[in-house]
C-alpha positions, 0 to 999 in steps of 0.5 A: 214866189221868192222871199221878202227881199225878192225884187229889191236891189241893195243900194250903196250910199255914195259918200259926199266929198267936199272939193277941199278934201280931194287928194292932191297930186303928189310931187315927183310923179313922172309924165306917165304917172301924172297923166294917169293921175288926172285920168283917174281923178276924172273917174273918181269923184268919190275919192278923198284925201285919204285915198291919195297914197293908194291912188299914187301907188296905182299910178306908179304901178300903171307906169311899171305895167306899161314899161314891162308890157313893152319889154315883154312884147319885144321878147314874149318867150321870156318867162320873167318879163311876162310874169312881171307884166302879170304881177304889175297888172294884178297889183294895179287892179287890186289898187283900183278895187280898193279905190272902187274904180274897177268895173264892178265898183263903177257898176255898183256906184251907177246902180246906187245913183240911179236908185237914189233918184226918185222915179215917177209914181207908178199907177196901176189900172185894173 
């Protein structure tokens, strides 16, 4: 049976962003952070200029995570190094979640894009 809402998925309307409202790459990013900025900008078509600070923080955390992971790999028994890797990774993932760039956010966005397109009319034969 089900209730009145069974079979319906909620659609999340995607905001439309003008090309002029995209975040600009800040000056002073390292090569690793700059490359990660470019990568995230290809994934985040929905990002606007107000997301620039969070995006910069995510790129800088990615660089810190990468360097801490190299240090922790050289001495995996050092508790402080492994703890730093976990903390940087958690902060990075929190930034991605705020920007809707985590896997769940991308899945919801893809689902809402699919639902937004008109499907062909269903015809039932009795």
